[in-house]
Structure formats: C-alpha cells, structure tokens
Biopython code that builds the backbone (N, CA, C, O; Angstrom):
import numpy as np
from Bio.PDB.StructureBuilder import StructureBuilder

atoms = [
    (1, "MET", "N", (13.560, 65.250, 37.612)),
    (1, "MET", "CA", (14.789, 64.801, 38.212)),
    (1, "MET", "C", (15.284, 63.593, 37.426)),
    (1, "MET", "O", (14.500, 62.754, 36.983)),
    (2, "PHE", "N", (16.593, 63.528, 37.266)),
    (2, "PHE", "CA", (17.197, 62.434, 36.511)),
    (2, "PHE", "C", (18.318, 61.800, 37.315)),
    (2, "PHE", "O", (19.075, 62.479, 38.009)),
    (3, "ILE", "N", (18.403, 60.490, 37.206)),
    (3, "ILE", "CA", (19.552, 59.760, 37.727)),
    (3, "ILE", "C", (20.373, 59.365, 36.510)),
    (3, "ILE", "O", (19.914, 58.600, 35.662)),
    (4, "LEU", "N", (21.567, 59.880, 36.430)),
    (4, "LEU", "CA", (22.478, 59.569, 35.333)),
    (4, "LEU", "C", (23.473, 58.548, 35.860)),
    (4, "LEU", "O", (24.205, 58.823, 36.811)),
    (5, "THR", "N", (23.503, 57.384, 35.252)),
    (5, "THR", "CA", (24.399, 56.324, 35.682)),
    (5, "THR", "C", (25.458, 56.112, 34.607)),
    (5, "THR", "O", (25.143, 55.785, 33.463)),
    (6, "LEU", "N", (26.709, 56.301, 34.987)),
    (6, "LEU", "CA", (27.830, 56.102, 34.081)),
    (6, "LEU", "C", (28.406, 54.717, 34.291)),
    (6, "LEU", "O", (28.545, 54.270, 35.430)),
    (7, "THR", "N", (28.742, 54.033, 33.212)),
    (7, "THR", "CA", (29.420, 52.749, 33.277)),
    (7, "THR", "C", (30.646, 52.822, 32.384)),
    (7, "THR", "O", (30.541, 53.083, 31.185)),
    (8, "TYR", "N", (31.813, 52.589, 32.980)),
    (8, "TYR", "CA", (33.053, 52.632, 32.202)),
    (8, "TYR", "C", (33.097, 51.459, 31.233)),
    (8, "TYR", "O", (32.765, 50.329, 31.590)),
    (9, "ILE", "N", (33.510, 51.742, 30.009)),
    (9, "ILE", "CA", (33.640, 50.711, 28.979)),
    (9, "ILE", "C", (35.065, 50.629, 28.470)),
    (9, "ILE", "O", (35.337, 49.979, 27.461)),
    (10, "ALA", "N", (35.971, 51.289, 29.169)),
    (10, "ALA", "CA", (37.394, 51.272, 28.834)),
    (10, "ALA", "C", (38.163, 50.974, 30.118)),
    (10, "ALA", "O", (37.629, 51.152, 31.213)),
    (11, "PRO", "N", (39.402, 50.526, 29.995)),
    (11, "PRO", "CA", (40.217, 50.293, 31.192)),
    (11, "PRO", "C", (40.371, 51.575, 32.013)),
    (11, "PRO", "O", (40.373, 52.677, 31.464)),
    (12, "LEU", "N", (40.501, 51.420, 33.333)),
    (12, "LEU", "CA", (40.621, 52.589, 34.205)),
    (12, "LEU", "C", (41.793, 53.491, 33.823)),
    (12, "LEU", "O", (41.721, 54.705, 34.017)),
    (13, "GLU", "N", (42.857, 52.927, 33.291)),
    (13, "GLU", "CA", (43.986, 53.757, 32.864)),
    (13, "GLU", "C", (43.552, 54.758, 31.792)),
    (13, "GLU", "O", (43.990, 55.908, 31.788)),
    (14, "GLU", "N", (42.693, 54.307, 30.894)),
    (14, "GLU", "CA", (42.165, 55.186, 29.841)),
    (14, "GLU", "C", (41.188, 56.195, 30.432)),
    (14, "GLU", "O", (41.241, 57.378, 30.095)),
    (15, "VAL", "N", (40.295, 55.738, 31.310)),
    (15, "VAL", "CA", (39.342, 56.628, 31.975)),
    (15, "VAL", "C", (40.098, 57.727, 32.714)),
    (15, "VAL", "O", (39.753, 58.904, 32.607)),
    (16, "ASP", "N", (41.130, 57.342, 33.465)),
    (16, "ASP", "CA", (41.876, 58.295, 34.290)),
    (16, "ASP", "C", (42.491, 59.433, 33.474)),
    (16, "ASP", "O", (42.651, 60.540, 33.988)),
    (17, "ARG", "N", (42.830, 59.182, 32.239)),
    (17, "ARG", "CA", (43.399, 60.248, 31.392)),
    (17, "ARG", "C", (42.396, 61.369, 31.151)),
    (17, "ARG", "O", (42.788, 62.496, 30.849)),
    (18, "HIS", "N", (41.106, 61.070, 31.281)),
    (18, "HIS", "CA", (40.058, 62.051, 30.991)),
    (18, "HIS", "C", (39.395, 62.621, 32.244)),
    (18, "HIS", "O", (38.476, 63.434, 32.146)),
    (19, "VAL", "N", (39.859, 62.195, 33.423)),
    (19, "VAL", "CA", (39.243, 62.653, 34.673)),
    (19, "VAL", "C", (39.321, 64.170, 34.841)),
    (19, "VAL", "O", (38.307, 64.770, 35.199)),
    (20, "PRO", "N", (40.468, 64.833, 34.604)),
    (20, "PRO", "CA", (40.489, 66.292, 34.801)),
    (20, "PRO", "C", (39.435, 67.028, 33.958)),
    (20, "PRO", "O", (38.751, 67.916, 34.468)),
    (21, "ALA", "N", (39.303, 66.673, 32.695)),
    (21, "ALA", "CA", (38.313, 67.330, 31.835)),
    (21, "ALA", "C", (36.898, 66.982, 32.289)),
    (21, "ALA", "O", (36.009, 67.833, 32.265)),
    (22, "HIS", "N", (36.688, 65.733, 32.702)),
    (22, "HIS", "CA", (35.372, 65.324, 33.203)),
    (22, "HIS", "C", (35.020, 66.114, 34.464)),
    (22, "HIS", "O", (33.876, 66.542, 34.618)),
    (23, "MET", "N", (35.978, 66.315, 35.361)),
    (23, "MET", "CA", (35.716, 67.056, 36.592)),
    (23, "MET", "C", (35.404, 68.525, 36.295)),
    (23, "MET", "O", (34.574, 69.123, 36.980)),
    (24, "ASP", "N", (36.041, 69.107, 35.305)),
    (24, "ASP", "CA", (35.687, 70.473, 34.886)),
    (24, "ASP", "C", (34.239, 70.503, 34.399)),
    (24, "ASP", "O", (33.494, 71.436, 34.695)),
    (25, "TRP", "N", (33.854, 69.478, 33.655)),
    (25, "TRP", "CA", (32.475, 69.367, 33.152)),
    (25, "TRP", "C", (31.495, 69.226, 34.315)),
    (25, "TRP", "O", (30.439, 69.859, 34.326)),
    (26, "ILE", "N", (31.850, 68.394, 35.292)),
    (26, "ILE", "CA", (31.007, 68.220, 36.485)),
    (26, "ILE", "C", (30.842, 69.557, 37.207)),
    (26, "ILE", "O", (29.726, 69.936, 37.560)),
    (27, "LYS", "N", (31.945, 70.270, 37.429)),
    (27, "LYS", "CA", (31.891, 71.564, 38.121)),
    (27, "LYS", "C", (30.993, 72.548, 37.372)),
    (27, "LYS", "O", (30.265, 73.317, 37.999)),
    (28, "ALA", "N", (31.037, 72.532, 36.053)),
    (28, "ALA", "CA", (30.174, 73.414, 35.256)),
    (28, "ALA", "C", (28.706, 73.026, 35.438)),
    (28, "ALA", "O", (27.835, 73.896, 35.457)),
    (29, "GLY", "N", (28.425, 71.734, 35.570)),
    (29, "GLY", "CA", (27.056, 71.277, 35.809)),
    (29, "GLY", "C", (26.511, 71.768, 37.142)),
    (29, "GLY", "O", (25.334, 72.113, 37.250)),
    (30, "TYR", "N", (27.373, 71.798, 38.156)),
    (30, "TYR", "CA", (26.962, 72.347, 39.455)),
    (30, "TYR", "C", (26.782, 73.858, 39.358)),
    (30, "TYR", "O", (25.817, 74.405, 39.890)),
    (31, "ALA", "N", (27.702, 74.528, 38.684)),
    (31, "ALA", "CA", (27.630, 75.984, 38.571)),
    (31, "ALA", "C", (26.351, 76.433, 37.861)),
    (31, "ALA", "O", (25.802, 77.490, 38.172)),
    (32, "SER", "N", (25.883, 75.629, 36.909)),
    (32, "SER", "CA", (24.661, 75.975, 36.176)),
    (32, "SER", "C", (23.395, 75.638, 36.959)),
    (32, "SER", "O", (22.296, 76.033, 36.570)),
    (33, "GLY", "N", (23.551, 74.903, 38.068)),
    (33, "GLY", "CA", (22.393, 74.491, 38.852)),
    (33, "GLY", "C", (21.752, 73.199, 38.376)),
    (33, "GLY", "O", (20.716, 72.795, 38.905)),
    (34, "THR", "N", (22.343, 72.545, 37.390)),
    (34, "THR", "CA", (21.779, 71.312, 36.839)),
    (34, "THR", "C", (22.083, 70.099, 37.710)),
    (34, "THR", "O", (21.216, 69.246, 37.901)),
    (35, "PHE", "N", (23.298, 70.009, 38.238)),
    (35, "PHE", "CA", (23.694, 68.850, 39.034)),
    (35, "PHE", "C", (23.431, 69.110, 40.508)),
    (35, "PHE", "O", (23.700, 70.196, 41.020)),
    (36, "LEU", "N", (22.902, 68.095, 41.182)),
    (36, "LEU", "CA", (22.566, 68.194, 42.598)),
    (36, "LEU", "C", (23.444, 67.304, 43.472)),
    (36, "LEU", "O", (23.673, 67.620, 44.640)),
    (37, "ALA", "N", (23.936, 66.201, 42.925)),
    (37, "ALA", "CA", (24.817, 65.286, 43.642)),
    (37, "ALA", "C", (25.514, 64.406, 42.610)),
    (37, "ALA", "O", (24.995, 64.186, 41.516)),
    (38, "SER", "N", (26.683, 63.910, 42.966)),
    (38, "SER", "CA", (27.411, 63.028, 42.058)),
    (38, "SER", "C", (28.454, 62.253, 42.847)),
    (38, "SER", "O", (28.776, 62.599, 43.983)),
    (39, "GLY", "N", (28.974, 61.204, 42.229)),
    (39, "GLY", "CA", (30.020, 60.425, 42.874)),
    (39, "GLY", "C", (30.343, 59.166, 42.094)),
    (39, "GLY", "O", (29.807, 58.922, 41.013)),
    (40, "ARG", "N", (31.241, 58.370, 42.674)),
    (40, "ARG", "CA", (31.684, 57.124, 42.055)),
    (40, "ARG", "C", (30.843, 55.952, 42.514)),
    (40, "ARG", "O", (30.269, 55.966, 43.603)),
    (41, "LYS", "N", (30.778, 54.933, 41.666)),
    (41, "LYS", "CA", (30.250, 53.645, 42.085)),
    (41, "LYS", "C", (31.340, 52.944, 42.899)),
    (41, "LYS", "O", (32.531, 53.200, 42.719)),
    (42, "VAL", "N", (30.912, 52.063, 43.790)),
    (42, "VAL", "CA", (31.846, 51.248, 44.555)),
    (42, "VAL", "C", (31.451, 49.796, 44.331)),
    (42, "VAL", "O", (30.360, 49.392, 44.734)),
    (43, "PRO", "N", (32.310, 49.002, 43.699)),
    (43, "PRO", "CA", (33.648, 49.317, 43.233)),
    (43, "PRO", "C", (33.626, 50.298, 42.062)),
    (43, "PRO", "O", (32.566, 50.572, 41.498)),
    (44, "ARG", "N", (34.781, 50.820, 41.700)),
    (44, "ARG", "CA", (34.891, 51.888, 40.711)),
    (44, "ARG", "C", (34.685, 51.362, 39.288)),
    (44, "ARG", "O", (35.635, 51.084, 38.556)),
    (45, "THR", "N", (33.416, 51.238, 38.932)),
    (45, "THR", "CA", (33.040, 50.800, 37.585)),
    (45, "THR", "C", (32.303, 51.885, 36.831)),
    (45, "THR", "O", (31.827, 51.657, 35.719)),
    (46, "GLY", "N", (32.203, 53.074, 37.429)),
    (46, "GLY", "CA", (31.480, 54.183, 36.819)),
    (46, "GLY", "C", (31.094, 55.174, 37.893)),
    (46, "GLY", "O", (31.795, 55.325, 38.893)),
    (47, "GLY", "N", (29.976, 55.849, 37.687)),
    (47, "GLY", "CA", (29.544, 56.857, 38.645)),
    (47, "GLY", "C", (28.078, 57.178, 38.469)),
    (47, "GLY", "O", (27.360, 56.517, 37.718)),
    (48, "PHE", "N", (27.648, 58.212, 39.180)),
    (48, "PHE", "CA", (26.257, 58.648, 39.096)),
    (48, "PHE", "C", (26.190, 60.159, 39.255)),
    (48, "PHE", "O", (27.076, 60.782, 39.840)),
    (49, "ILE", "N", (25.121, 60.731, 38.721)),
    (49, "ILE", "CA", (24.826, 62.158, 38.868)),
    (49, "ILE", "C", (23.322, 62.287, 39.067)),
    (49, "ILE", "O", (22.544, 61.684, 38.328)),
    (50, "LEU", "N", (22.908, 63.067, 40.061)),
    (50, "LEU", "CA", (21.516, 63.481, 40.180)),
    (50, "LEU", "C", (21.419, 64.838, 39.500)),
    (50, "LEU", "O", (22.178, 65.753, 39.820)),
    (51, "ALA", "N", (20.494, 64.971, 38.569)),
    (51, "ALA", "CA", (20.400, 66.191, 37.776)),
    (51, "ALA", "C", (18.952, 66.628, 37.636)),
    (51, "ALA", "O", (18.030, 65.817, 37.718)),
    (52, "LYS", "N", (18.770, 67.924, 37.422)),
    (52, "LYS", "CA", (17.430, 68.438, 37.143)),
    (52, "LYS", "C", (17.453, 69.142, 35.800)),
    (52, "LYS", "O", (18.488, 69.636, 35.352)),
    (53, "GLY", "N", (16.287, 69.177, 35.167)),
    (53, "GLY", "CA", (16.162, 69.786, 33.854)),
    (53, "GLY", "C", (15.160, 69.013, 33.027)),
    (53, "GLY", "O", (14.381, 68.220, 33.556)),
    (54, "ASP", "N", (15.183, 69.244, 31.736)),
    (54, "ASP", "CA", (14.306, 68.493, 30.836)),
    (54, "ASP", "C", (15.144, 67.442, 30.107)),
    (54, "ASP", "O", (16.358, 67.590, 29.963)),
    (55, "ARG", "N", (14.482, 66.389, 29.656)),
    (55, "ARG", "CA", (15.209, 65.259, 29.056)),
    (55, "ARG", "C", (16.097, 65.692, 27.895)),
    (55, "ARG", "O", (17.255, 65.280, 27.823)),
    (56, "ALA", "N", (15.583, 66.505, 26.997)),
    (56, "ALA", "CA", (16.387, 66.915, 25.838)),
    (56, "ALA", "C", (17.645, 67.659, 26.286)),
    (56, "ALA", "O", (18.727, 67.441, 25.741)),
    (57, "GLY", "N", (17.499, 68.528, 27.267)),
    (57, "GLY", "CA", (18.651, 69.270, 27.766)),
    (57, "GLY", "C", (19.652, 68.367, 28.450)),
    (57, "GLY", "O", (20.860, 68.532, 28.277)),
    (58, "ILE", "N", (19.161, 67.403, 29.234)),
    (58, "ILE", "CA", (20.051, 66.461, 29.918)),
    (58, "ILE", "C", (20.784, 65.598, 28.896)),
    (58, "ILE", "O", (21.991, 65.387, 29.015)),
    (59, "GLU", "N", (20.065, 65.102, 27.899)),
    (59, "GLU", "CA", (20.706, 64.283, 26.868)),
    (59, "GLU", "C", (21.773, 65.069, 26.117)),
    (59, "GLU", "O", (22.845, 64.541, 25.820)),
    (60, "ALA", "N", (21.482, 66.324, 25.813)),
    (60, "ALA", "CA", (22.466, 67.164, 25.117)),
    (60, "ALA", "C", (23.690, 67.399, 26.003)),
    (60, "ALA", "O", (24.822, 67.370, 25.522)),
    (61, "LEU", "N", (23.462, 67.631, 27.290)),
    (61, "LEU", "CA", (24.572, 67.855, 28.212)),
    (61, "LEU", "C", (25.437, 66.612, 28.350)),
    (61, "LEU", "O", (26.664, 66.704, 28.316)),
    (62, "VAL", "N", (24.808, 65.447, 28.505)),
    (62, "VAL", "CA", (25.546, 64.191, 28.627)),
    (62, "VAL", "C", (26.452, 63.971, 27.415)),
    (62, "VAL", "O", (27.569, 63.475, 27.558)),
    (63, "ALA", "N", (25.980, 64.334, 26.240)),
    (63, "ALA", "CA", (26.770, 64.154, 25.015)),
    (63, "ALA", "C", (28.053, 64.966, 25.025)),
    (63, "ALA", "O", (28.983, 64.666, 24.276)),
    (64, "THR", "N", (28.114, 65.997, 25.871)),
    (64, "THR", "CA", (29.318, 66.838, 25.923)),
    (64, "THR", "C", (30.293, 66.412, 27.012)),
    (64, "THR", "O", (31.381, 66.979, 27.115)),
    (65, "ASP", "N", (29.926, 65.421, 27.830)),
    (65, "ASP", "CA", (30.845, 64.940, 28.861)),
    (65, "ASP", "C", (32.116, 64.431, 28.185)),
    (65, "ASP", "O", (32.037, 63.606, 27.275)),
    (66, "PRO", "N", (33.282, 64.906, 28.612)),
    (66, "PRO", "CA", (34.529, 64.418, 28.018)),
    (66, "PRO", "C", (34.670, 62.894, 28.051)),
    (66, "PRO", "O", (35.311, 62.322, 27.169)),
    (67, "PHE", "N", (34.090, 62.231, 29.044)),
    (67, "PHE", "CA", (34.100, 60.770, 29.060)),
    (67, "PHE", "C", (33.343, 60.209, 27.859)),
    (67, "PHE", "O", (33.779, 59.232, 27.251)),
    (68, "MET", "N", (32.215, 60.821, 27.517)),
    (68, "MET", "CA", (31.439, 60.376, 26.358)),
    (68, "MET", "C", (32.178, 60.687, 25.062)),
    (68, "MET", "O", (32.256, 59.851, 24.162)),
    (69, "VAL", "N", (32.713, 61.891, 24.982)),
    (69, "VAL", "CA", (33.446, 62.300, 23.779)),
    (69, "VAL", "C", (34.610, 61.350, 23.520)),
    (69, "VAL", "O", (34.891, 61.010, 22.371)),
    (70, "ALA", "N", (35.292, 60.918, 24.590)),
    (70, "ALA", "CA", (36.433, 60.014, 24.465)),
    (70, "ALA", "C", (36.009, 58.556, 24.286)),
    (70, "ALA", "O", (36.841, 57.704, 23.974)),
    (71, "GLY", "N", (34.716, 58.263, 24.481)),
    (71, "GLY", "CA", (34.233, 56.900, 24.309)),
    (71, "GLY", "C", (34.630, 55.945, 25.426)),
    (71, "GLY", "O", (34.783, 54.747, 25.191)),
    (72, "VAL", "N", (34.801, 56.470, 26.656)),
    (72, "VAL", "CA", (35.217, 55.607, 27.765)),
    (72, "VAL", "C", (34.075, 55.238, 28.697)),
    (72, "VAL", "O", (34.275, 54.480, 29.646)),
    (73, "THR", "N", (32.871, 55.764, 28.441)),
    (73, "THR", "CA", (31.733, 55.466, 29.301)),
    (73, "THR", "C", (30.450, 55.429, 28.491)),
    (73, "THR", "O", (30.373, 55.957, 27.382)),
    (74, "THR", "N", (29.453, 54.795, 29.074)),
    (74, "THR", "CA", (28.088, 54.891, 28.573)),
    (74, "THR", "C", (27.251, 55.526, 29.679)),
    (74, "THR", "O", (27.643, 55.523, 30.846)),
    (75, "TYR", "N", (26.128, 56.053, 29.311)),
    (75, "TYR", "CA", (25.196, 56.656, 30.263)),
    (75, "TYR", "C", (23.856, 55.965, 30.184)),
    (75, "TYR", "O", (23.382, 55.624, 29.100)),
    (76, "ASP", "N", (23.242, 55.759, 31.343)),
    (76, "ASP", "CA", (21.842, 55.364, 31.436)),
    (76, "ASP", "C", (21.144, 56.559, 32.078)),
    (76, "ASP", "O", (21.522, 56.983, 33.170)),
    (77, "ILE", "N", (20.136, 57.099, 31.414)),
    (77, "ILE", "CA", (19.419, 58.274, 31.909)),
    (77, "ILE", "C", (18.033, 57.821, 32.352)),
    (77, "ILE", "O", (17.225, 57.374, 31.537)),
    (78, "THR", "N", (17.766, 57.940, 33.652)),
    (78, "THR", "CA", (16.490, 57.518, 34.219)),
    (78, "THR", "C", (15.783, 58.724, 34.803)),
    (78, "THR", "O", (16.318, 59.396, 35.685)),
    (79, "GLU", "N", (14.593, 58.999, 34.321)),
    (79, "GLU", "CA", (13.800, 60.092, 34.890)),
    (79, "GLU", "C", (13.004, 59.549, 36.072)),
    (79, "GLU", "O", (12.399, 58.481, 35.988)),
    (80, "VAL", "N", (13.013, 60.296, 37.173)),
    (80, "VAL", "CA", (12.280, 59.906, 38.372)),
    (80, "VAL", "C", (11.460, 61.086, 38.869)),
    (80, "VAL", "O", (11.802, 62.245, 38.631)),
    (81, "ALA", "N", (10.370, 60.772, 39.564)),
    (81, "ALA", "CA", (9.535, 61.793, 40.200)),
    (81, "ALA", "C", (9.650, 61.575, 41.703)),
    (81, "ALA", "O", (8.996, 60.688, 42.252)),
    (82, "VAL", "N", (10.465, 62.366, 42.364)),
    (82, "VAL", "CA", (10.701, 62.221, 43.797)),
    (82, "VAL", "C", (9.449, 62.675, 44.541)),
    (82, "VAL", "O", (8.992, 63.808, 44.384)),
    (83, "ALA", "N", (8.902, 61.771, 45.356)),
    (83, "ALA", "CA", (7.681, 62.073, 46.097)),
    (83, "ALA", "C", (7.958, 62.344, 47.576)),
    (83, "ALA", "O", (7.262, 63.150, 48.193)),
    (84, "PHE", "N", (8.954, 61.688, 48.146)),
    (84, "PHE", "CA", (9.276, 61.831, 49.561)),
    (84, "PHE", "C", (10.776, 62.019, 49.721)),
    (84, "PHE", "O", (11.564, 61.484, 48.940)),
    (85, "THR", "N", (11.167, 62.782, 50.738)),
    (85, "THR", "CA", (12.583, 62.992, 51.027)),
    (85, "THR", "C", (12.798, 63.039, 52.530)),
    (85, "THR", "O", (11.862, 63.234, 53.306)),
    (86, "ALA", "N", (14.038, 62.856, 52.918)),
    (86, "ALA", "CA", (14.437, 63.092, 54.304)),
    (86, "ALA", "C", (14.454, 64.607, 54.528)),
    (86, "ALA", "O", (14.592, 65.367, 53.569)),
    (87, "PRO", "N", (14.316, 65.053, 55.774)),
    (87, "PRO", "CA", (14.388, 66.486, 56.047)),
    (87, "PRO", "C", (15.681, 67.089, 55.491)),
    (87, "PRO", "O", (16.762, 66.517, 55.631)),
    (88, "GLY", "N", (15.545, 68.239, 54.870)),
    (88, "GLY", "CA", (16.682, 68.924, 54.271)),
    (88, "GLY", "C", (16.865, 68.659, 52.796)),
    (88, "GLY", "O", (17.636, 69.350, 52.130)),
    (89, "LEU", "N", (16.160, 67.660, 52.275)),
    (89, "LEU", "CA", (16.287, 67.322, 50.862)),
    (89, "LEU", "C", (15.034, 67.634, 50.058)),
    (89, "LEU", "O", (14.829, 67.086, 48.975)),
    (90, "GLU", "N", (14.210, 68.503, 50.586)),
    (90, "GLU", "CA", (12.931, 68.830, 49.938)),
    (90, "GLU", "C", (13.095, 69.370, 48.522)),
    (90, "GLU", "O", (12.182, 69.227, 47.708)),
    (91, "GLN", "N", (14.223, 69.979, 48.208)),
    (91, "GLN", "CA", (14.433, 70.518, 46.846)),
    (91, "GLN", "C", (14.450, 69.427, 45.794)),
    (91, "GLN", "O", (14.346, 69.724, 44.604)),
    (92, "LEU", "N", (14.577, 68.182, 46.197)),
    (92, "LEU", "CA", (14.571, 67.084, 45.237)),
    (92, "LEU", "C", (13.175, 66.716, 44.773)),
    (92, "LEU", "O", (13.027, 66.047, 43.750)),
    (93, "LYS", "N", (12.159, 67.131, 45.488)),
    (93, "LYS", "CA", (10.786, 66.791, 45.131)),
    (93, "LYS", "C", (10.376, 67.491, 43.842)),
    (93, "LYS", "O", (10.837, 68.588, 43.529)),
    (94, "VAL", "N", (9.513, 66.833, 43.123)),
    (94, "VAL", "CA", (9.002, 67.405, 41.866)),
    (94, "VAL", "C", (8.014, 68.496, 42.176)),
    (94, "VAL", "O", (7.464, 69.108, 41.261)),
]
sb = StructureBuilder()
sb.init_structure("model")
sb.init_model(0)
sb.init_chain("A")
sb.init_seg("    ")
for serial, (resi, resn, name, xyz) in enumerate(atoms, 1):
    if name == "N":
        sb.init_residue(resn, " ", resi, " ")
    sb.init_atom(name, np.array(xyz, "f"), 0.0, 1.0, " ", f" {name:<3s}", serial, name[0])
structure = sb.get_structure()
C-alpha cells in the first residue's frame, strides 16, 4: 500500500488548467484497481492518493500524471504496511 502525497509547486491558476486531464488520470487509476481513495489537502496545497501495487509500477504511474508532466506538483511516495483497519476497510490490510 502506498500513500501518494501531492504538493503543488505552481500557482493554483496554473494547476487548475490541468485538473481535467488529472481527473481523467485519477479515474483511470480507479478503473485499473490501483487507486483506493483520493482527495484534496485542506487547505488546497495538493492532494493524496491511497494506491496499491509495487513501487516500480507506482513510480511509473506517478510519472504519467498530467500534473507531473506539466511540472505543477511534486509527489512523495510512502510505502506503508496496514496492520489494523476499521470494519469495512479490511481490503487495505497487507
């Protein structure tokens, strides 16, 4: 399991120009079964994605995010081993 943390490095006006393409990319991540949850940081300085897969595959996928291609965000990729969950979230366990 990976926690992908996005941090915007460009003004929001620039980020916003790439949101439609980024959202298509997000939807494809869900369709492939890789993404489990995602959303914005509050305040809006970036976002997060919970993802499953192997590190090389996740790194390759992150490189194709339109936000990365446009140079408006950075990613921090943290691998975690989920040991406990609330009821209903058992699929997050390793």
